[in-house]
N, C-alpha and C positions, 0 to 999 in steps of 0.2 A: 474095637477102634473103628471109627468111620473112615471111609476112603477120603483121599485128598480132593478138595473142591466141592464136597457135599456138605449140606447143612444137616447136622445130626443132632439127635436128642437122646441124651443118656438118662436111664432110670436107675436110681440107686437100689442096692440090694435090700430086700425086705419090704419093699413097697408093694402096694396092692396093684393087681393088674388093672389095665385101663378099663374103665366103665364100672369097676366094683366099688361099692360104697365103703368108705373108710370108717373105722371104729370111732365112736364119739370121743373116747378118751385118748385117742392117738393123734399125734400131731400130723399135720398135712405133709405129705412127702415133698422133698425138695427136688425140683426139676432143673437140671442144668441145660442151658441152650447155648450151643457154640455159635460164635459169630461167623459171618460169611468169610470164606477164604480157606486156603489149604491149611491143614493142621500140621503142627510141628511134630516130627517123629519123636517118640519117647515121652511126649507130654499129652496124654489123652485130653481131649476137649479144648486144647489151646489152638487158636487159629493164627496163621501167618498174616502179616499186614499186606494189604493189597498193593501191588506194584504201582509206583507213582508214574503218571504219564509225563513224558519229557517233551518239551516244545522249545520254540525259539527263545521264549522269555526266560528259560532256565539256564541259558548258555551265555555267560558274560563275554566269553571269547567271540562268540558269533555276533553278538551285539556290537562289540568293539570293532569287528571286521567291517560291519556295515557303516559304522560311524567314522571309520578311518579316513575316507576321502574328504568328508566335511571337515574333520579336524585338521587335516593337512592344509586345506584351502584357508581355514580360519587362522591357522598359525602363520601361513605364508603372507596373507593379506592384512591381518590385523595384529596378531601378537608380536611377530618379528618387527614390523615397522614401528610399533610403539617403543619397544626396547631399544631398537637401533636409534630412533629419534632422540630418546632420552640420553643415550650414550653420546650421540653426536653433538648434543647441546653443551657438553662439557669440554669440547675441543675448540680450537681456534678456527679462523676462516678456512685455511687449507686442510684442516683436520689432522695436522701432524703433532701438535703440542696440546697437552692437557692444561686447561685453564680453569677448571672447576666451575664455580658459579659466576665467573666474570661476565659471561654472556647474559645471564639473568640480571646482573647488576646494571650492565649497559642498557639492557632492554628497557628497564624502568626509568633510566635517566634520559632517554630520548623523548623529545616532545611528540614525535610521530606516534610512538607507542601510547602515550597518555591520551592523545587525541583519539586513537583507535579504540581504546578501552572506553572512553567517554561516549563515543558514538555507538559502540556495542551496547552500552547500558541504555541509551535512548532507544535503540532497536528493540531490546528485550522487553522494555516497559511498554512501548507504544505499539509496535507492529502486531504481536500476538493478541493484545487486548482489543485493538481495533478490528482485526480480522475475525476474532471470535464474536465480538459484539455485532458486527455487520452480518456475519454468517447466521447468527441467531435471529436477527431481524428478517433476513431473507428467507430463512427456513420457516418462520412463523407466517410471513406473508405468502409464501408459496402455497400453503395449505388453503389460502383464501382466494386465490386467483383462478380464473377459469382455465387458462392455458399454463398450468403449473409445470408440465413437462417441458414445454418450449422455454419457459422462464429458467428452469433449472439447467437445461442444456446450455443456454446462452451464458449463464453465470459460471458454469463449470468448465466451459470450453477453454478458457485460458490455461487450465492445468495441462492441456495437451501441448502447449508451447514451451519450448526450452527457455531457460533463464537468459541465454545468450540472445535468442531471437526476441524475447520480450524486452531486453535491454536496448536492442536496436530500434524496436518500435517506439519505445518511450523516449529515446534520444531524439527522434523526430517529433514526437508529440510535444515535447518541451522546448522546441525551437522558439527563440524569442520573437522572431518575425511572425506576425499573425497570418501572413500569407502562407507560411510553411508549417507552423506549429498549431496543432489542433487545440491544445489547451488555451493558448493565447488568442486563437481565433474566437473561441467561445467567450472568454473574458472580455476581449475587445468589443465584441458585439453587444454584450450587456452594458458595458461602460459607455460606449458610444450612443446607445439608445437612451441612457439616462442623461449623459452629458455629451451631446453631439459635437463633432468637430466644427470649426468655423468655416464659413463659406469661402473665405480667402486665406485659409491657413498657409503660412509660409510667406505671405506677401510682405512688402516693405515699401516705404515712400520712395518715389522716384526723385524727389527733390528734398532739399534741406528745410523746407517750410513746415515739416511735421517732425516731431521728436518722439522717440520711443519712451514709453512709460515703464515703471517698474512692474506693473501688473501685466505687461505684455501687449497693451494697446498702444495707439499713437494719438498724439494731440498736436494741433497746429501751434506753431510758435507765435504766430500773429493772432491778435484778438479781433473779433468782428462784432458789428452792431446789427440789430435787426434792420432788414432791408438790403443788406449787402449779400453778395454772391461768393460762395466758398468753393474752391476747386481743389480736390485732393487726388493727385495721381499716384498710382501704385505700380510697382514692378515686382519681378520675381514670381510671376504666375505664368505657367505654360498655357498654351491654348486649350489643351485637354482639361485643365483644371479651372477654367473659367466657369463660374456658377451657371447652372442650366437655366435657360430662359433669358439670358442676358442679350441685349440688343446693342446697336451702335450708340455710342455715348452722345448725349445732348446736354450742353451747358446752358443753364437758365440765363436769360439776358439781364434780369433784375430780380431783386427780392421783393417780397410783399411787406406790407405794413405790419410790424410786430412779428415778423417771421424771418428766419434765416433760410435761404435757399442755396443749393449747391449741387455738385456732381462728384461722384467717386468713380474713377475709370481706370482702365489698364493703359498706362502711359507708355505704349509700345506700338510701333507701326511695323507690320509685317513687311519684309522686303527692304527695310531701311527707310530713311527719310523721316519726316515729321519733326516737330519742334517740342523739346522737353517742356513740360509744364503747361502745354496747350492741348486742348482737345482737338485732335486731327480728325479728318473725315472718316478714316477707316478704323479708328480705335473704338474698342468695345467698352460699354458701361459695365459695372459690376452690380449685379442684382442681389438683394437680400442682405446688404451690409447695414449693421446697426450703427447709427450716428447719434451722438449726444452733444447737447449744448451745455457747457460747464461754466459755472461762475463761482469763484471762491471754492473750488473743489466740490461744489454741489451741482448735481444734474438738474438743470432747469427745464429741459425738454429733450425728447427723443424722436427719432424718425427712422424709417427703413427705406433703403434705396429702391427705386423702381427698376424695371428691366433696362432702361437706358442709363442707369446710374444716378439719376436725379433724386433729390430729397428736399423736403420742406419741413422745418421745425417751427410750429406755430405757438402762440401764447406766450411770447417772450416779453418781458418788461424792458424798459429803457436801460441801457448799459452795455458793457463789453462782455463778450463771451468767447471762449475758446471752443473749437469744434474737436471732438474726440471720437475716434473710432474705437469701440469697445474691444476689450481683450478677447471676448468670446468670438469675434470675427476671425482671429488669427490662431485659435486653439488647434493644436495638432491632434490628429487621430490618436487614440490610445495606443501606445507602443507595446503593450503587453507586460507581463510579469517576467522577471529574470529568474525563471525556475532553476536554471543551471548555475546560478550565482552562488557565492560562498554561504550566504545566509539561508537559502532554501534548498540546497542540494540534497541534504539528508531527508527532509520531509518529502521531497519529490521522488526520491528512490523508494521510500516507504510506500508512497502511493502506487508505484509500479508493483511492489510486493503484494499489496492488498488486492490489486487487480487479478493477480495470479491465484492467491491462496484463499480468497473469500469463498470461492466455489467449493474448495475442499471442506472448509468449515461448515458451509451450508448443507452439503450432502451428509456429513457425519451427524450433525445436529438434527437434520431432518429424519435420519434413521432413528435417532433417540426419541424424537417426537412421535414417530409412528408406533413406537413400543409402549408409549404411555397408555394405560387403559382409559378408554373413552368414558367409562362409567364414572371414574373419579372426576373428570372434568365436568360431566353433566351433573353430578351430584353437587359440585361447588356452585354451578350456575343455578341449580334448583334452590339452593339455600340463599340465593339472592346476591351472590358475588358478581361483580362486573368483570369485563374481560381483562382489565388491568390487574384486578385482584386475583383472578384465576391464574394469570400468567405469573404474578409475583409470588403468590403463596402456594401454588400447586405445580405449575409447569416448570418454573425455574428450579425449585428444590429437587424435583424428580430428574431434571436434566443435569444436575451437578456432576455426576461421574463422567458424562459425555463431554461436558464443557471442559473438565479437567484434562481429558484425553486430548482434545483439540488444542488447548492452551499449552500443554507441555510439549506436544509434538511441534507446534509452531515455534516455541522457544528454542528447541534444539536446532531447528532449521535456521532460525534467525542468527544464532551464535556462529553458524558456519557460512553466513552470507558472503558471497564473493562476486559472483557473475554480474549481478545487477549493478553493483557499485563500480566494478571495473569498466563496464560498457557504457553506462549512462553518464557518469561523472567525467567531464572534460579533463584533460591533463592539468589545466590551470587550477582546478578546484579539487583535484583528487586528494590533496592533503586534508582538506576540510571535510571530505566525505569518507575518510579512511576508516577501515575496520580492521580487526585483528587478522582475519584471514587474508585480506588484501595486503596488509603490511607484511605478513609472512611471505607472500609471493614476491612482493617488491624487493624484500631484503634478500631472499634466496635466489631468485631468478630474474628479477627486473632490472638488473644493472649493478647492484652491489656485490652479488655473488658471495655473500657471507652466509654459508649454510650453517655455521655454528650458531649465529644469532637467529637465523631463520628457524632452526630446530628448537631453540628456546621459545620462540613465539608459538611454534606448534604445540609444545608442551603446555604453554599458558592456555591456548585454545582448548586443549584436551581437558585441562583442569576446570575450565569454565563450564564445559559440557557435563562433567561428572555429576554435579548436584541434581541437574534435571533428570539424568538417567537413573540415579538412585531413587529419586522421588517416584519416577514412573514404575520402577521395579517393585518398590514397596506397595504402591497402589494396586498393581496387578496381583501381588500376593495376598493383599487384604481382601480383594474381590474373590479370589479363589477360596479363601476360608469361609 
């Protein structure tokens, strides 16, 4: 018998010695080779199995010991609150009486809850889709600009700002006064460039000899014939808002043949004195005012006042005319959009959400673009495909998993949106901008202190998030396979 631990070779009895030729009519001798390892006593040639090496992976108790802190934290911060919230939703406001599903019934009967669910649906459809689309556009454009690093940093930077700070920023951006709100300052600049405000916006006649029209202009009550002089005094204009280039007013002494002459001036004497309806020595003319001669509601001639306020309308036929100051003279500057009003508050808050999350979408999609083999894109271009065809038929299909990751992640974040709505929406329109998370806070801690109903809203929010989480888990498992 071979010693333990040795590899031995046994030769059966009757076999020829090593190196000797075997007889031709005799079978070849059988040779038994023992496997490595110690032999078992009493059983010649049998080897013991090699001892198995033991490590950390073979000890479930040791693995559980390492996982225990994480399991305790997970149970304390996730599992216990879920079960406690579900249980609390079945009790009344103070938590002393069991009410069953009454809180859930009341929750769906409230108009505030229905508005919150409707707004959440708008958020889920609009915000993730827009953020993903804009992020995709930015990611594609970033590969084609020279300073792509600077561009990506500028777009991604809002991710470093908390939702609370972003809400404060956009509360100021959406101020209705153009002097204070950036959004309205931009809109007002564009609108005023296309439709400039009037030279004498806010003015009104100083006497009753001119009546206001429905279109915002003023027309004289009295009719005039060519050759007569028309004087129209205005008030309600501060010295600082007198049109630039205006000089002291000068009233014409007489009209020309076939023409109406007149003056438009500020009928106000600084320091007091002066006579209403008469051009005094220190009163200013109003430059750049559009004047029209109207006959039977048809404009027969127009003129623009000079720096001294005088005007002359030529080419008039015989007859009577009323003199009208066009409505464009009194047009107010554009006052801006009511971003924080009931009709636009939800789109305005979604705009703030996009400002924050488009950078995240751009970076993730950009990483997906970098992983696409360039040979595939070049092959498509070599085959004659244009850039749009390459993007639609090659780039977009290859980016589909990445786009799904971004879309589902944003959906989960949108369902839990709270900070932006709470900070941006003024109290007067908070009901119109309400979402489930905000309604949960308002019911539980915002004055009603009904934590039974608030817990029911929390369960509703949890149920709304579950489908997105299940989809994400299934997608991750399918990718692993």
